[in-house]
C-alpha positions as CSV (number, residue, x, y, z in Angstrom):
1,X,5.2,-25.7,9.9
2,X,7.4,-23.6,7.4
3,X,9.6,-21.0,8.5
4,X,8.4,-17.5,7.3
5,X,9.7,-16.2,4.1
6,X,11.8,-12.6,3.7
7,X,9.9,-11.3,0.8
8,X,11.4,-8.0,0.9
9,X,15.2,-6.6,2.3
10,X,16.0,-3.3,2.8
11,X,19.2,-2.9,3.4
12,X,20.8,0.9,4.3
13,X,18.7,2.1,2.0
14,X,18.7,6.1,1.4
15,X,17.9,8.2,-1.3
16,X,19.2,11.8,-2.1
17,X,17.4,14.2,-4.7
18,X,19.8,17.1,-6.5
19,X,19.2,19.8,-8.7
20,X,20.9,23.0,-9.5
21,X,19.6,24.7,-6.3
22,X,19.9,22.4,-3.7
23,X,20.2,18.9,-2.5
24,X,17.6,17.3,-0.2
25,X,17.9,13.9,1.7
26,X,14.4,11.9,1.7
27,X,15.1,8.6,3.7
28,X,18.7,7.4,5.0
29,X,19.6,4.0,6.1
30,X,16.7,2.0,6.0
31,X,16.9,-1.4,7.2
32,X,14.2,-3.8,7.5
33,X,12.6,-7.2,6.3
34,X,9.2,-7.5,5.5
35,X,7.8,-11.3,5.4
36,X,6.1,-13.2,2.3
37,X,2.3,-12.9,3.3
38,X,2.4,-9.9,5.4
39,X,0.4,-6.4,5.4
40,X,3.3,-3.7,6.4
41,X,2.1,0.0,7.0
42,X,4.1,2.6,7.1
43,X,3.8,5.8,8.5
44,X,5.1,9.3,9.5
45,X,4.7,13.1,9.0
46,X,4.5,14.5,5.3
47,X,7.2,15.1,3.6
48,X,9.4,12.1,5.4
49,X,9.8,10.0,2.3
50,X,7.4,7.2,2.9
51,X,6.6,7.6,-1.1
52,X,10.2,7.8,-1.9
53,X,10.3,4.6,-0.5
54,X,7.4,2.8,-1.9
55,X,8.8,4.2,-5.3
56,X,11.9,2.6,-5.0
57,X,10.4,-0.5,-3.9
58,X,8.7,-0.7,-7.2
59,X,11.6,0.3,-9.4
60,X,10.4,4.0,-10.1
61,X,13.0,5.6,-8.1
62,X,16.5,4.3,-7.5
63,X,18.2,4.4,-4.2
64,X,20.9,6.5,-3.4
65,X,22.8,4.3,-1.0
66,X,21.8,0.6,-0.1
67,X,20.0,-2.3,-1.2
68,X,16.7,-3.6,-2.1
69,X,16.5,-7.4,-3.0
70,X,12.6,-8.5,-3.8
71,X,12.2,-12.3,-3.5
72,X,10.1,-13.9,-6.6
73,X,8.3,-17.5,-5.8
74,X,6.9,-17.9,-8.8
75,X,7.6,-17.5,-12.1
76,X,5.1,-15.9,-14.7
77,X,3.4,-13.6,-12.2
78,X,4.7,-9.7,-12.1
79,X,6.8,-9.4,-9.5
80,X,4.8,-5.9,-8.1
81,X,2.0,-3.9,-8.3
82,X,1.2,-0.5,-7.5
83,X,-2.2,1.3,-6.0
84,X,-1.5,5.2,-6.4
85,X,-3.2,7.4,-4.2
86,X,-4.9,9.2,-7.3
87,X,-7.1,7.2,-9.2
88,X,-5.6,5.5,-11.9
89,X,-8.0,3.7,-14.0
90,X,-7.7,4.6,-17.7
91,X,-10.1,7.0,-18.6
92,X,-10.5,5.7,-21.9
93,X,-11.0,2.3,-20.7
94,X,-14.3,0.5,-19.2
95,X,-14.1,-0.8,-15.8
96,X,-13.8,-4.1,-17.8
97,X,-10.7,-3.1,-19.8
98,X,-9.3,-1.8,-16.8
99,X,-9.1,-4.7,-14.7
100,X,-8.1,-6.5,-17.7
101,X,-5.0,-4.0,-18.6
102,X,-2.3,-6.2,-16.8
103,X,-3.5,-9.9,-17.9
104,X,-3.5,-8.7,-21.5
105,X,-0.2,-6.8,-21.6
106,X,1.2,-10.5,-20.3
107,X,-0.8,-12.5,-22.8
108,X,-2.8,-14.3,-20.9
109,X,-5.5,-16.1,-23.1
110,X,-8.7,-14.7,-23.7
111,X,-11.3,-16.6,-21.8
112,X,-8.7,-16.9,-18.7
113,X,-8.4,-13.1,-19.0
114,X,-12.2,-12.7,-19.1
115,X,-12.9,-15.1,-16.4
116,X,-10.4,-13.5,-13.9
117,X,-11.4,-10.2,-14.7
118,X,-15.2,-11.4,-14.3
119,X,-13.8,-12.7,-10.2
120,X,-12.2,-9.2,-9.5
121,X,-15.2,-7.2,-10.5
122,X,-17.4,-8.6,-8.7
123,X,-15.5,-9.3,-5.8
124,X,-14.8,-5.3,-5.1
125,X,-18.9,-5.3,-5.2
126,X,-18.7,-3.8,-9.8
127,X,-20.9,-5.8,-11.4
128,X,-23.3,-4.2,-13.4
129,X,-20.6,-1.5,-14.1
130,X,-18.5,-3.4,-16.5
131,X,-19.2,-1.1,-19.3
132,X,-19.0,1.8,-17.5
133,X,-16.1,4.6,-17.9
134,X,-14.3,5.9,-15.1
135,X,-15.8,9.5,-15.7
136,X,-19.0,7.7,-14.6
137,X,-18.1,6.5,-11.1
138,X,-17.5,7.9,-7.8
139,X,-14.2,8.6,-5.9
140,X,-14.4,5.1,-4.4
141,X,-15.2,3.1,-7.2
142,X,-12.7,4.7,-9.3
143,X,-10.4,3.0,-6.4
144,X,-12.0,0.1,-6.6
145,X,-10.9,-0.6,-10.6
146,X,-7.1,0.2,-9.2
147,X,-7.8,-2.6,-6.4
148,X,-9.6,-4.8,-8.6
149,X,-6.4,-4.4,-11.5
150,X,-3.8,-5.0,-8.7
151,X,-5.3,-8.3,-7.4
152,X,-6.5,-9.5,-11.0
153,X,-2.7,-9.3,-12.1
154,X,-1.6,-11.5,-9.3
155,X,1.7,-9.5,-8.1
156,X,4.6,-10.9,-5.7
157,X,3.9,-7.8,-3.8
158,X,1.5,-5.2,-3.7
159,X,2.4,-1.8,-3.2
160,X,-0.2,1.0,-2.1
161,X,0.7,4.7,-1.6
162,X,-2.1,6.0,0.2
163,X,-4.9,4.8,-1.7
164,X,-7.8,6.0,0.6
165,X,-6.5,9.3,1.3
166,X,-8.7,11.2,-1.2
167,X,-12.3,9.2,-0.2
168,X,-15.0,10.4,2.5
169,X,-15.1,9.1,5.8
170,X,-18.0,6.3,5.3
171,X,-16.6,5.3,1.8
172,X,-12.5,5.1,3.8
173,X,-14.0,2.7,6.0
174,X,-16.1,0.2,3.5
175,X,-12.8,0.4,1.4
176,X,-10.2,-0.5,4.4
177,X,-12.8,-3.4,5.2
178,X,-13.0,-5.0,2.0
179,X,-9.9,-4.5,1.4
180,X,-9.0,-6.8,4.6
181,X,-10.7,-9.2,3.3
182,X,-9.4,-9.3,-0.3
183,X,-6.2,-9.8,1.5
184,X,-7.4,-12.3,3.8
185,X,-8.6,-14.4,1.2
186,X,-4.9,-14.2,-1.0
187,X,-2.4,-13.3,1.8
188,X,-0.7,-10.9,-1.0
189,X,2.7,-9.4,0.4
190,X,1.4,-6.0,0.9
191,X,3.6,-2.4,1.2
192,X,1.2,0.0,2.7
193,X,2.0,3.6,2.7
194,X,-0.6,5.8,5.4
195,X,-0.8,9.0,7.3
196,X,-3.7,7.6,9.6
197,X,-2.5,6.0,12.4
198,X,-6.0,4.2,12.8
199,X,-5.9,3.2,9.2
200,X,-2.5,1.5,9.9
201,X,-3.5,-0.5,13.2
202,X,-7.1,-1.9,11.5
203,X,-5.0,-2.8,8.3
204,X,-1.6,-3.7,9.7
205,X,0.4,-7.3,10.7
206,X,3.5,-4.4,11.7
207,X,3.6,-0.7,12.0
208,X,6.7,1.3,10.9
209,X,7.0,4.6,12.0
210,X,9.1,7.0,10.4
211,X,11.0,10.3,11.4
212,X,10.5,13.7,10.3
213,X,12.9,13.9,7.0
214,X,14.9,12.6,6.4
215,X,13.2,9.3,6.7
216,X,14.8,7.2,9.3
217,X,13.1,4.3,11.2
218,X,11.8,5.5,14.5
219,X,10.4,2.0,15.7
220,X,8.5,-0.6,14.3
221,X,5.7,-1.9,16.1
222,X,3.6,-5.6,16.0
223,X,0.0,-5.6,15.6
224,X,-1.4,-8.4,17.5
225,X,-4.8,-8.5,16.8
226,X,-6.6,-11.6,15.6
227,X,-8.0,-12.1,12.5
228,X,-10.1,-12.0,10.3
229,X,-10.7,-8.4,11.6
230,X,-13.7,-6.4,11.7
231,X,-13.1,-2.3,11.8
232,X,-15.7,-1.3,14.1
233,X,-15.1,-4.2,16.2
234,X,-11.2,-3.7,16.7
235,X,-11.7,-0.1,16.9
236,X,-13.4,-0.5,20.0
237,X,-10.9,-2.6,21.7
238,X,-9.0,-1.3,24.5
239,X,-6.0,-2.7,23.2
240,X,-6.4,-0.7,19.8
241,X,-6.6,3.0,21.9
242,X,-3.1,1.9,24.1
243,X,-1.2,1.3,20.8
244,X,-2.5,4.1,18.9
245,X,-1.8,6.5,22.1
246,X,1.9,4.5,21.3
247,X,2.7,5.5,17.8
248,X,1.4,8.8,18.3
249,X,3.6,9.9,21.3
250,X,6.2,9.0,19.1
251,X,4.7,10.6,16.3
252,X,3.6,14.4,17.6
253,X,7.7,15.0,18.2
254,X,8.0,14.5,15.1
255,X,5.3,16.8,13.3
256,X,6.3,20.3,14.9
257,X,9.9,19.5,13.4
258,X,8.1,18.9,9.7
259,X,5.7,22.5,10.7
260,X,8.8,24.7,11.2
261,X,10.2,23.3,7.9
262,X,6.9,24.3,6.1
263,X,6.9,28.1,8.3
């Protein structure tokens, strides 16, 4: 059996934002390795720098200090693709056009592009909606488009910034289960940002807890529940409640600090 391969190396990364009025440190001295094929969740209080870290991994921000190393296994594929919290489907494009967008940019041959697009539209349950526009879709369906577009583009690393935060609870549970099944079939390296401890536990192989701003690593938890996972069964497991309690015990000491800043 081959040794696990590191996909992402984060080495003593810090990020400081400056303006004319003030200087603010978002994250400080974060060091962690994410393994290839790992589902890695990050939780922490609002404003602790979770999204900043993800944007640095995506190349949308540059760290003030430290180093990021992303390991590319295969040529011809994008290194990262990001799924945002807000619906990101292009409003002037149909579902089909949105899903195939990254493939078209990469100049994938038309027949292959169409076959891949059909595959992922079916996988996320949007068959029959290929020619609908985002304005004709529910919030959950728009996020299905974003997830289908991300998987269709076949990145090495999938970066997800609270993609289900704005969905109702029932839709969120459905999307979480579908994401688990999609990931288990493909084993992409995923870094997933969430405020929800529940969500982190049902999805992740490991959960990294950050402190209040500036975000530092407080602890990393292994989530040892076997796969494939069924959310309803997992939530009823005694060890689920125990792990939830451990993570919340750490987080609750950070949340008041953030609350005082707001006040």
